[in-house]
PAKE-95758 format. One record per residue (C-alpha): residue number from 1; chain; x, y, z. Coordinates in Angstrom, 2 decimals, m for minus. Last residue first. Layout:
TIVEX num cadena    east   north      up
TIVEX NUM      A       X       Y       Z
...
//
This chain:
TIVEX num cadena    east   north      up
TIVEX 392      A   30.63   m4.57  m27.60
TIVEX 391      A   29.67   m1.35  m26.55
TIVEX 390      A   32.48    0.51  m25.00
TIVEX 389      A   32.54    3.69  m27.69
TIVEX 388      A   29.11    4.73  m26.26
TIVEX 387      A   25.65    2.78  m28.28
TIVEX 386      A   23.93    6.50  m28.07
TIVEX 385      A   20.84    6.22  m27.98
TIVEX 384      A   19.04    8.26  m31.29
TIVEX 383      A   15.74   10.01  m29.82
TIVEX 382      A   12.54   10.06  m31.59
TIVEX 381      A    9.99   12.68  m31.10
TIVEX 380      A    6.97   12.81  m28.47
TIVEX 379      A    4.09   10.08  m29.69
TIVEX 378      A    0.58   11.76  m29.20
TIVEX 377      A   m0.86   12.02  m26.23
TIVEX 376      A   m1.54    9.56  m23.08
TIVEX 375      A   m3.69   10.74  m20.18
TIVEX 374      A   m3.48    9.91  m16.25
TIVEX 373      A   m4.44    7.61  m13.57
TIVEX 372      A   m2.16    6.78  m11.44
TIVEX 371      A    0.75    3.49  m10.55
TIVEX 370      A    2.89    1.56   m8.20
TIVEX 369      A    5.04   m0.94   m9.34
TIVEX 368      A    7.35   m4.41   m8.51
TIVEX 367      A   10.27   m5.53  m10.55
TIVEX 366      A   10.91   m8.53  m11.80
TIVEX 365      A   13.75  m10.17  m14.15
TIVEX 364      A   14.59  m12.77  m15.93
TIVEX 363      A   17.66  m13.20  m17.68
TIVEX 362      A   17.49  m14.72  m21.18
TIVEX 361      A   19.94  m16.90  m23.32
TIVEX 360      A   19.35  m20.03  m21.53
TIVEX 359      A   19.94  m23.04  m23.50
TIVEX 358      A   17.14  m25.90  m24.38
TIVEX 357      A   16.58  m28.20  m21.50
TIVEX 356      A   13.18  m30.24  m22.85
TIVEX 355      A   11.12  m29.11  m19.40
TIVEX 354      A   12.22  m25.35  m20.03
TIVEX 353      A    9.99  m25.17  m23.10
TIVEX 352      A   11.51  m22.32  m25.79
TIVEX 351      A   12.38  m18.74  m25.20
TIVEX 350      A   14.37  m19.53  m22.14
TIVEX 349      A   15.35  m18.58  m18.39
TIVEX 348      A   18.19  m18.28  m16.07
TIVEX 347      A   21.18  m17.01  m17.63
TIVEX 346      A   23.42  m15.36  m14.92
TIVEX 345      A   26.17  m16.76  m16.57
TIVEX 344      A   25.72  m14.63  m19.46
TIVEX 343      A   27.11  m11.74  m17.33
TIVEX 342      A   29.58  m13.99  m16.62
TIVEX 341      A   30.75  m14.24  m19.92
TIVEX 340      A   29.73  m10.66  m20.79
TIVEX 339      A   32.85   m9.69  m17.83
TIVEX 338      A   34.97  m12.36  m19.27
TIVEX 337      A   35.13  m10.86  m22.24
TIVEX 336      A   35.22   m7.11  m21.23
TIVEX 335      A   37.85   m8.27  m18.83
TIVEX 334      A   40.40   m9.80  m21.74
TIVEX 333      A   39.05   m6.72  m24.12
TIVEX 332      A   40.91   m4.20  m21.62
TIVEX 331      A   37.96   m1.69  m20.06
TIVEX 330      A   37.32    1.87  m22.31
TIVEX 329      A   38.41    4.77  m21.08
TIVEX 328      A   41.45    4.29  m18.55
TIVEX 327      A   39.15    5.43  m15.40
TIVEX 326      A   36.79    3.49  m16.68
TIVEX 325      A   33.01    4.85  m15.58
TIVEX 324      A   31.86    5.20  m19.22
TIVEX 323      A   33.18    1.45  m19.65
TIVEX 322      A   31.08   m0.27  m17.52
TIVEX 321      A   27.78    1.66  m19.01
TIVEX 320      A   28.96    0.25  m22.58
TIVEX 319      A   30.53   m3.25  m20.95
TIVEX 318      A   26.94   m3.54  m18.73
TIVEX 317      A   25.10   m2.64  m21.82
TIVEX 316      A   26.47   m5.34  m24.35
TIVEX 315      A   26.21   m8.07  m21.56
TIVEX 314      A   22.65   m7.41  m21.51
TIVEX 313      A   22.19   m7.49  m24.78
TIVEX 312      A   23.69  m10.77  m24.55
TIVEX 311      A   21.23  m12.07  m22.25
TIVEX 310      A   17.72  m10.81  m23.70
TIVEX 309      A   15.66   m9.93  m21.06
TIVEX 308      A   12.76  m11.73  m19.41
TIVEX 307      A    9.38  m10.52  m17.78
TIVEX 306      A    7.58  m10.51  m14.54
TIVEX 305      A    5.59   m7.27  m13.56
TIVEX 304      A    4.30   m6.72  m10.23
TIVEX 303      A    1.60   m4.06   m8.86
TIVEX 302      A    2.18   m2.95   m5.40
TIVEX 301      A   m0.76   m0.05   m5.60
TIVEX 300      A   m2.07    0.68   m8.33
TIVEX 299      A   m4.17    3.95   m8.46
TIVEX 298      A   m7.37    5.62   m9.38
TIVEX 297      A  m10.02    3.37  m10.75
TIVEX 296      A  m12.26    3.83   m7.58
TIVEX 295      A  m12.25    0.53   m6.29
TIVEX 294      A   m8.29    0.46   m6.67
TIVEX 293      A   m6.66   m1.83   m8.97
TIVEX 292      A   m4.04   m4.20   m8.05
TIVEX 291      A   m1.67   m4.84  m11.12
TIVEX 290      A   m0.36   m8.24  m11.67
TIVEX 289      A    1.52   m7.76  m15.27
TIVEX 288      A    3.45  m10.45  m17.00
TIVEX 287      A    6.01   m9.12  m19.21
TIVEX 286      A    6.98  m10.65  m22.80
TIVEX 285      A    9.93   m8.78  m23.39
TIVEX 284      A   12.06   m6.85  m21.18
TIVEX 283      A   14.67   m4.61  m23.27
TIVEX 282      A   17.56   m2.65  m21.14
TIVEX 281      A   19.11    1.25  m21.24
TIVEX 280      A   20.95    2.10  m17.90
TIVEX 279      A   20.77    6.28  m18.21
TIVEX 278      A   21.89    9.59  m18.64
TIVEX 277      A   25.74    8.05  m17.78
TIVEX 276      A   28.02    9.54  m14.97
TIVEX 275      A   25.51    8.10  m12.10
TIVEX 274      A   22.81    5.54  m13.20
TIVEX 273      A   19.24    6.91  m14.53
TIVEX 272      A   17.71    3.91  m15.47
TIVEX 271      A   15.37    3.36  m18.98
TIVEX 270      A   13.00   m0.04  m19.51
TIVEX 269      A   11.65   m0.13  m22.73
TIVEX 268      A    8.69   m2.84  m23.55
TIVEX 267      A    8.84   m5.90  m25.41
TIVEX 266      A    6.19   m8.18  m27.37
TIVEX 265      A    3.07   m9.91  m25.85
TIVEX 264      A    2.16   m9.73  m22.85
TIVEX 263      A    0.65  m12.02  m20.71
TIVEX 262      A   m2.52  m10.59  m18.12
TIVEX 261      A   m3.89  m10.05  m15.14
TIVEX 260      A   m6.01   m6.83  m13.64
TIVEX 259      A   m6.35   m7.66   m9.43
TIVEX 258      A   m9.53   m5.87   m8.58
TIVEX 257      A  m10.86   m3.28   m6.68
TIVEX 256      A  m12.67   m3.93   m2.28
TIVEX 255      A  m10.95   m2.89    0.56
TIVEX 254      A  m12.35   m6.04    2.27
TIVEX 253      A   m8.45   m7.80    2.39
TIVEX 252      A   m8.77   m9.78   m1.08
TIVEX 251      A   m9.43   m7.96   m4.75
TIVEX 250      A  m11.64   m9.52   m6.69
TIVEX 249      A  m10.22  m11.01   m9.93
TIVEX 248      A   m8.95   m9.44  m13.30
TIVEX 247      A   m9.39  m11.16  m16.80
TIVEX 246      A   m6.41  m10.63  m19.72
TIVEX 245      A   m7.63  m12.79  m22.92
TIVEX 244      A   m4.73   m9.87  m24.98
TIVEX 243      A   m2.02   m8.17  m23.40
TIVEX 242      A    0.19   m5.41  m26.37
TIVEX 241      A    3.57   m4.29  m26.16
TIVEX 240      A    4.93   m2.79  m29.09
TIVEX 239      A    2.20   m0.58  m29.98
TIVEX 238      A    0.89    0.23  m33.35
TIVEX 237      A   m1.98    2.16  m33.23
TIVEX 236      A    0.42    5.10  m31.06
TIVEX 235      A    2.22    5.15  m35.10
TIVEX 234      A    6.01    6.29  m34.85
TIVEX 233      A    6.26    3.69  m37.44
TIVEX 232      A    6.44    1.14  m34.40
TIVEX 231      A    5.62    1.64  m31.21
TIVEX 230      A    7.19    1.92  m28.09
TIVEX 229      A   10.70    3.36  m29.11
TIVEX 228      A    8.96    6.69  m29.96
TIVEX 227      A    7.66    7.28  m26.66
TIVEX 226      A    4.91    7.89  m25.72
TIVEX 225      A    3.88   11.34  m24.30
TIVEX 224      A    2.30   12.34  m21.17
TIVEX 223      A   m1.30   14.07  m20.07
TIVEX 222      A   m1.51   14.51  m16.72
TIVEX 221      A   m4.70   15.53  m15.51
TIVEX 220      A   m5.54   11.90  m14.11
TIVEX 219      A   m3.48   13.08  m11.01
TIVEX 218      A    0.23   13.29  m11.23
TIVEX 217      A    0.84   16.35  m11.13
TIVEX 216      A    3.80   16.03  m13.86
TIVEX 215      A    6.99   18.01  m13.44
TIVEX 214      A    7.85   20.06  m16.23
TIVEX 213      A    9.99   20.09  m19.24
TIVEX 212      A    9.26   22.41  m21.73
TIVEX 211      A    6.49   21.24  m24.98
TIVEX 210      A    3.24   24.72  m23.99
TIVEX 209      A    1.34   23.26  m22.43
TIVEX 208      A    4.22   21.24  m19.98
TIVEX 207      A    6.32   17.74  m20.74
TIVEX 206      A    7.11   15.12  m18.95
TIVEX 205      A   10.16   12.67  m20.85
TIVEX 204      A    9.16   10.12  m23.59
TIVEX 203      A    6.82    7.45  m21.83
TIVEX 202      A    7.10    3.78  m22.19
TIVEX 201      A    4.10    2.07  m23.46
TIVEX 200      A    1.51   m0.58  m22.64
TIVEX 199      A   m1.16   m1.46  m24.78
TIVEX 198      A   m4.31   m3.65  m23.01
TIVEX 197      A   m7.10   m6.01  m23.55
TIVEX 196      A   m9.63   m7.46  m21.51
TIVEX 195      A  m11.59  m11.07  m22.67
TIVEX 194      A  m12.73  m11.52  m18.81
TIVEX 193      A  m13.95  m10.38  m15.87
TIVEX 192      A  m14.45  m10.63  m12.00
TIVEX 191      A  m15.98   m8.10   m9.84
TIVEX 190      A  m14.51   m4.28   m8.78
TIVEX 189      A  m16.32   m2.72  m11.67
TIVEX 188      A  m15.52   m2.50  m15.10
TIVEX 187      A  m12.17   m3.12  m16.32
TIVEX 186      A  m12.41   m2.95  m20.46
TIVEX 185      A   m9.40   m2.15  m21.23
TIVEX 184      A   m6.75   m1.06  m19.48
TIVEX 183      A   m4.10    1.64  m21.05
TIVEX 182      A   m1.25    1.13  m19.09
TIVEX 181      A    1.93    3.82  m19.80
TIVEX 180      A    5.41    3.93  m18.26
TIVEX 179      A    7.56    6.27  m16.64
TIVEX 178      A   10.36    8.73  m17.08
TIVEX 177      A   11.77   11.96  m16.88
TIVEX 176      A    8.93   13.08  m14.89
TIVEX 175      A   10.26   14.07  m12.16
TIVEX 174      A    8.67   11.89   m9.99
TIVEX 173      A   10.46    9.39  m11.94
TIVEX 172      A   14.06   10.15  m12.21
TIVEX 171      A   14.35   10.59   m8.18
TIVEX 170      A   12.61    7.21   m8.24
TIVEX 169      A   15.65    5.80  m10.71
TIVEX 168      A   18.22    8.56   m8.85
TIVEX 167      A   16.80    6.74   m5.41
TIVEX 166      A   17.21    3.23   m7.17
TIVEX 165      A   20.44    4.07   m8.50
TIVEX 164      A   21.90    5.19   m4.39
TIVEX 163      A   24.59    2.34   m4.74
TIVEX 162      A   25.82    3.63   m8.48
TIVEX 161      A   28.82    1.91  m10.31
TIVEX 160      A   28.72   m0.61   m7.70
TIVEX 159      A   24.57   m0.68   m7.49
TIVEX 158      A   24.61   m1.61  m11.27
TIVEX 157      A   26.74   m4.44  m10.84
TIVEX 156      A   24.92   m5.67   m7.62
TIVEX 155      A   20.99   m5.75  m10.03
TIVEX 154      A   22.39   m7.22  m12.82
TIVEX 153      A   23.22  m10.40  m10.30
TIVEX 152      A   20.21  m10.89   m8.13
TIVEX 151      A   18.07   m8.31   m9.03
TIVEX 150      A   17.99   m9.44  m12.92
TIVEX 149      A   17.96  m12.94  m11.77
TIVEX 148      A   14.77  m12.42  m10.78
TIVEX 147      A   12.98  m15.56  m11.57
TIVEX 146      A   10.17  m15.47   m8.20
TIVEX 145      A   10.13  m19.53   m7.24
TIVEX 144      A    8.14  m18.28   m3.46
TIVEX 143      A   10.88  m16.00   m2.07
TIVEX 142      A   13.03  m15.56   m4.87
TIVEX 141      A   15.23  m18.03   m7.00
TIVEX 140      A   18.08  m20.47   m6.36
TIVEX 139      A   20.49  m19.79   m9.47
TIVEX 138      A   24.08  m17.56   m7.99
TIVEX 137      A   24.43  m21.06   m5.39
TIVEX 136      A   24.39  m23.01   m8.71
TIVEX 135      A   27.43  m21.37   m9.86
TIVEX 134      A   26.89  m20.86  m13.44
TIVEX 133      A   30.13  m21.53  m15.26
TIVEX 132      A   29.27  m24.49  m17.37
TIVEX 131      A   26.86  m22.13  m18.49
TIVEX 130      A   22.87  m22.61  m17.72
TIVEX 129      A   21.01  m25.91  m19.23
TIVEX 128      A   17.34  m24.79  m19.36
TIVEX 127      A   15.13  m25.99  m16.69
TIVEX 126      A   16.44  m28.03  m13.50
TIVEX 125      A   20.26  m27.80  m12.93
TIVEX 124      A   19.84  m26.07  m10.67
TIVEX 123      A   18.19  m28.49   m8.22
TIVEX 122      A   20.05  m28.53   m5.54
TIVEX 121      A   21.11  m24.86   m5.72
TIVEX 120      A   17.51  m23.63   m5.54
TIVEX 119      A   15.09  m23.51   m8.81
TIVEX 118      A   11.08  m23.16   m7.90
TIVEX 117      A    9.50  m24.30  m10.84
TIVEX 116      A    6.85  m23.23  m13.40
TIVEX 115      A    8.76  m21.26  m15.09
TIVEX 114      A    7.89  m17.45  m14.76
TIVEX 113      A    7.28  m17.48  m10.92
TIVEX 112      A    6.58  m13.89  m10.30
TIVEX 111      A    9.24  m10.58   m9.58
TIVEX 110      A    9.68   m9.17   m6.32
TIVEX 109      A   10.20  m10.73   m2.99
TIVEX 108      A   13.38  m12.10   m4.00
TIVEX 107      A   14.82   m8.88   m4.76
TIVEX 106      A   15.15   m7.41   m1.47
TIVEX 105      A   18.03   m9.80   m0.98
TIVEX 104      A   21.55   m7.43   m0.24
TIVEX 103      A   19.09   m5.23    0.95
TIVEX 102      A   19.11   m0.94    1.48
TIVEX 101      A   16.13   m0.29    3.24
TIVEX 100      A   14.03    2.06    1.46
TIVEX  99      A   10.81    0.86    3.49
TIVEX  98      A    9.60   m1.39    0.33
TIVEX  97      A   13.20   m3.21    0.83
TIVEX  96      A   15.69   m1.23   m2.17
TIVEX  95      A   18.58   m3.29   m3.82
TIVEX  94      A   15.77   m5.20   m5.73
TIVEX  93      A   14.57   m2.49   m8.56
TIVEX  92      A   10.55   m1.35   m6.46
TIVEX  91      A    9.04    1.22   m9.21
TIVEX  90      A    6.92    4.76   m8.76
TIVEX  89      A    5.34    6.76  m10.52
TIVEX  88      A    3.77    4.55  m13.49
TIVEX  87      A    0.61    6.14  m15.80
TIVEX  86      A   m2.32    4.60  m15.32
TIVEX  85      A   m4.81    4.50  m18.39
TIVEX  84      A   m8.71    3.89  m17.73
TIVEX  83      A  m10.92    2.49  m20.84
TIVEX  82      A  m14.49    1.35  m20.38
TIVEX  81      A  m16.28   m0.87  m22.79
TIVEX  80      A  m16.72   m3.64  m20.31
TIVEX  79      A  m14.97   m7.24  m20.88
TIVEX  78      A  m17.15  m10.11  m20.23
TIVEX  77      A  m18.25  m11.18  m16.99
TIVEX  76      A  m16.46  m14.09  m14.97
TIVEX  75      A  m18.25  m17.20  m15.28
TIVEX  74      A  m14.62  m19.16  m14.61
TIVEX  73      A  m13.01  m17.05  m12.82
TIVEX  72      A   m8.82  m16.20  m13.34
TIVEX  71      A   m6.10  m17.90  m11.51
TIVEX  70      A   m4.12  m15.58   m9.46
TIVEX  69      A   m0.56  m14.53  m10.57
TIVEX  68      A    2.15  m16.84   m9.61
TIVEX  67      A    4.52  m16.60   m6.68
TIVEX  66      A    2.04  m16.46   m3.54
TIVEX  65      A    1.09  m19.81   m5.00
TIVEX  64      A    3.55  m22.01   m4.54
TIVEX  63      A    3.92  m24.42   m7.06
TIVEX  62      A    3.57  m28.06   m6.52
TIVEX  61      A    6.76  m29.69   m7.73
TIVEX  60      A    7.84  m29.60  m11.18
TIVEX  59      A   12.28  m30.63  m10.91
TIVEX  58      A   12.33  m33.80   m8.83
TIVEX  57      A    9.52  m34.75  m11.15
TIVEX  56      A   11.79  m33.77  m14.22
TIVEX  55      A   14.89  m36.02  m12.81
TIVEX  54      A   17.70  m33.75  m13.30
TIVEX  53      A   20.04  m32.69  m15.82
TIVEX  52      A   23.56  m31.89  m16.31
TIVEX  51      A   25.21  m28.69  m16.50
TIVEX  50      A   25.50  m26.57  m13.08
TIVEX  49      A   28.95  m25.92  m13.16
TIVEX  48      A   30.86  m25.56   m9.68
TIVEX  47      A   30.70  m25.02   m6.17
TIVEX  46      A   32.63  m21.61   m6.30
TIVEX  45      A   35.30  m21.41   m3.31
TIVEX  44      A   38.08  m19.74   m5.86
TIVEX  43      A   37.75  m16.07   m4.33
TIVEX  42      A   40.20  m14.05   m5.27
TIVEX  41      A   41.61  m11.03   m3.27
TIVEX  40      A   39.53   m7.59   m3.78
TIVEX  39      A   41.99   m5.54   m1.99
TIVEX  38      A   39.08   m3.56   m0.57
TIVEX  37      A   37.59   m6.97    1.68
TIVEX  36      A   34.62   m8.91    1.88
TIVEX  35      A   33.69   m8.73   m1.77
TIVEX  34      A   35.78  m11.83   m2.93
TIVEX  33      A   36.25  m11.71   m6.81
TIVEX  32      A   34.59  m12.96   m9.80
TIVEX  31      A   30.88  m12.84   m7.77
TIVEX  30      A   29.13  m10.54  m10.12
TIVEX  29      A   28.99   m8.13   m7.79
TIVEX  28      A   32.90   m8.64   m6.49
TIVEX  27      A   34.36   m8.09   m9.86
TIVEX  26      A   31.75   m4.79  m10.14
TIVEX  25      A   33.56   m3.51   m7.05
TIVEX  24      A   37.15   m4.58   m8.58
TIVEX  23      A   36.41   m2.38  m11.61
TIVEX  22      A   35.37    0.54  m10.00
TIVEX  21      A   38.36    0.23   m7.73
TIVEX  20      A   41.06    0.59  m10.21
TIVEX  19      A   44.85   m0.62  m10.53
TIVEX  18      A   44.00   m4.15   m8.71
TIVEX  17      A   41.48   m4.93  m12.09
TIVEX  16      A   44.20   m4.22  m14.16
TIVEX  15      A   47.25   m6.96  m12.44
TIVEX  14      A   43.58   m9.15  m12.15
TIVEX  13      A   42.75   m8.77  m16.57
TIVEX  12      A   46.79   m9.95  m16.83
TIVEX  11      A   46.33  m13.03  m14.51
TIVEX  10      A   43.59  m14.42  m16.17
TIVEX   9      A   39.41  m13.37  m15.39
TIVEX   8      A   37.90  m16.91  m15.82
TIVEX   7      A   36.50  m17.38  m19.26
TIVEX   6      A   32.06  m19.35  m19.33
TIVEX   5      A   32.81  m22.52  m19.76
TIVEX   4      A   31.40  m24.40  m22.66
TIVEX   3      A   27.47  m24.40  m23.42
TIVEX   2      A   26.12  m27.80  m21.86
TIVEX   1      A   24.98  m30.60  m24.36
//
């Protein structure tokens, strides 16, 4: 059974929106209102919900290989004894092209085809059941079937609040304020390997030998502390995100190197700066990683992460974030409710078998990363995260 229709913006909320440009921009980013006019004229041109189902043979066709990880090699060598650690030094989130140009379609090239089919506006009823308010045109996948509803629907909200959020994020990472750490075991040489494992952590802000905030050198001399949120009980031996049965295949293009592929179990925090608030706090679940590693094992170029976010948690975080910017304090409860419902309508994934059409409860995400060799230190003291007075 399809979920109940999401709430639409009432006249009283619309009147409140008209008083402030910020909620107007957020509504435009969500598709609630037309983004073409600063006056925020209403947009009632939605193409309806995505309820109902289609025959599965119209949903699960040939998969574009560009959107999925390369397959493992059957006669690959077993894992070696080496462990290499990499620290993320750059990330693309979906609002900028590789050359740095702002683009409304940059998200389409990020992520992976996680559900095994390509969703278009014509077959948006495939897979899990979207909310009745989910417009089929807003559910289409990116290039090669890449699932990235975060880039398509959530990044426009973030850029409406802080248009340079990706630039701010780049600066935060470069200055040592945030990173991800990849501990990859058993890489070996450029040939195919199987039975590999890994742990992935969020890094705490970088500090020097004296424990003072500092900028990394971005070479293998950097020692990063692990964020306490990435482990259980402060134990670095109990990471919240592990990879088993990963593998490598030789890289194509004639430059050597290998491509590391793994399907993770667990969670990975994502912190983003964004204007006045210190960060946006999201949690990625069960990510898939495709990491092209140089032949000298010193860097990862254009690595891909595809995963999911809990839709309800994203709605809560966006409500908290907008409350920080709202000129009169927390947004009106009815506006916050409509905002939350519209974010939930971006749900395009499920923990269950999508062919059985369960309710969509997750939002897919895809990002691109670069990383360099580094070292892992101890676990940093935990940091209390303030949910804010406007949290749902």
